[in-house]
KEVO-876389 format. One line per 8 residues: number of its first residue (from 1); for each residue z, y, x of C-alpha. Coordinates in steps of 0.05 Angstrom, whole numbers, plus 5000, padded with zeros to 4 digits. Last residue first. Layout:
NUM = Z,Y,X ~ ...
//
This chain:
130 = 7185,5316,8990 ~ 7165,5273,8931 ~ 7235,5269,8899 ~ 7247,5345,8908 ~ 7187,5359,8865 ~ 7209,5309,8813 ~ 7279,5340,8810 ~ 7246,5408,8799
122 = 7210,5377,8740 ~ 7137,5354,8737 ~ 7103,5365,8671 ~ 7069,5310,8631 ~ 7021,5325,8574 ~ 7006,5293,8507 ~ 7007,5363,8476 ~ 7053,5344,8418
114 = 7084,5286,8456 ~ 7107,5332,8511 ~ 7133,5294,8571 ~ 7181,5321,8622 ~ 7178,5292,8692 ~ 7227,5269,8746 ~ 7282,5263,8694 ~ 7299,5192,8717
106 = 7284,5167,8647 ~ 7220,5207,8644 ~ 7194,5178,8710 ~ 7215,5108,8689 ~ 7180,5117,8622 ~ 7116,5138,8657 ~ 7116,5076,8701 ~ 7133,5029,8644
98 = 7075,5059,8604 ~ 7029,5049,8663 ~ 7051,4976,8666 ~ 7035,4968,8592 ~ 6965,4997,8598 ~ 6944,5010,8670 ~ 6964,5002,8742 ~ 6904,4986,8787
90 = 6925,5039,8838 ~ 6862,5080,8844 ~ 6823,5069,8780 ~ 6881,5052,8733 ~ 6930,5104,8758 ~ 6877,5158,8761 ~ 6853,5143,8691 ~ 6925,5141,8664
82 = 6941,5208,8696 ~ 6878,5240,8666 ~ 6895,5210,8597 ~ 6966,5236,8601 ~ 6943,5308,8609 ~ 6969,5343,8671 ~ 7022,5395,8688 ~ 7054,5418,8753
74 = 6996,5462,8776 ~ 6949,5404,8790 ~ 6976,5387,8860 ~ 7047,5378,8834 ~ 7023,5332,8778 ~ 6982,5290,8826 ~ 7042,5287,8873 ~ 7085,5260,8816
66 = 7032,5209,8798 ~ 7026,5188,8872 ~ 7101,5180,8878 ~ 7102,5133,8819 ~ 7042,5095,8847 ~ 7078,5084,8913 ~ 7139,5060,8875 ~ 7097,5009,8837
58 = 7064,4986,8902 ~ 7132,4976,8935 ~ 7158,4937,8875 ~ 7096,4893,8875 ~ 7104,4880,8950 ~ 7177,4861,8941 ~ 7160,4813,8885 ~ 7108,4781,8930
50 = 7158,4772,8987 ~ 7209,4743,8940 ~ 7157,4694,8913 ~ 7135,4675,8983 ~ 7208,4664,9003 ~ 7210,4608,8952 ~ 7269,4608,8905 ~ 7316,4551,8924
42 = 7305,4488,8884 ~ 7357,4470,8833 ~ 7398,4411,8857 ~ 7374,4342,8838 ~ 7414,4308,8784 ~ 7459,4253,8808 ~ 7432,4184,8795 ~ 7462,4146,8737
34 = 7506,4089,8757 ~ 7474,4021,8752 ~ 7451,3990,8688 ~ 7473,3917,8681 ~ 7416,3869,8692 ~ 7382,3843,8630 ~ 7413,3780,8602 ~ 7373,3716,8607
26 = 7374,3677,8543 ~ 7380,3603,8553 ~ 7326,3561,8522 ~ 7289,3548,8587 ~ 7217,3529,8579 ~ 7203,3457,8591 ~ 7165,3440,8653 ~ 7096,3414,8642
18 = 7090,3339,8650 ~ 7068,3313,8716 ~ 7009,3266,8713 ~ 6958,3321,8728 ~ 6996,3347,8787 ~ 7006,3278,8816 ~ 6933,3261,8808 ~ 6912,3326,8843
10 = 6957,3311,8902 ~ 6929,3241,8909 ~ 6858,3269,8908 ~ 6875,3321,8962 ~ 6906,3268,9007 ~ 6843,3226,9001 ~ 6798,3285,9016 ~ 6839,3305,9076
2 = 6832,3235,9106 ~ 6758,3241,9099
//
């Protein structure tokens, strides 16, 4: 009972009190603090380096396989046959196969005849695969 009386008195006080007037003063926003320093660039992940290394090893393995294929076939092979082998066995085709062949020509490991569309292994190429 006593609680009920106290509660009623409290409610009457709240109802009788006038609402507080809103302040007319403008509150300034807080001054901006110093800008945080930019985070340093993340180090390359070792997984990425490991994967890049695996890709390079596979590419080199395929280069050697193409040279060996030429040597085993009398030193000359049609580009289509080399492309088919590279695609089926080593999963290197299209643009990557072009990169592979260009690297072999640039290093003078093979000669390429555009007229016949054939690659011929050079003496340097034979030495390279030994």
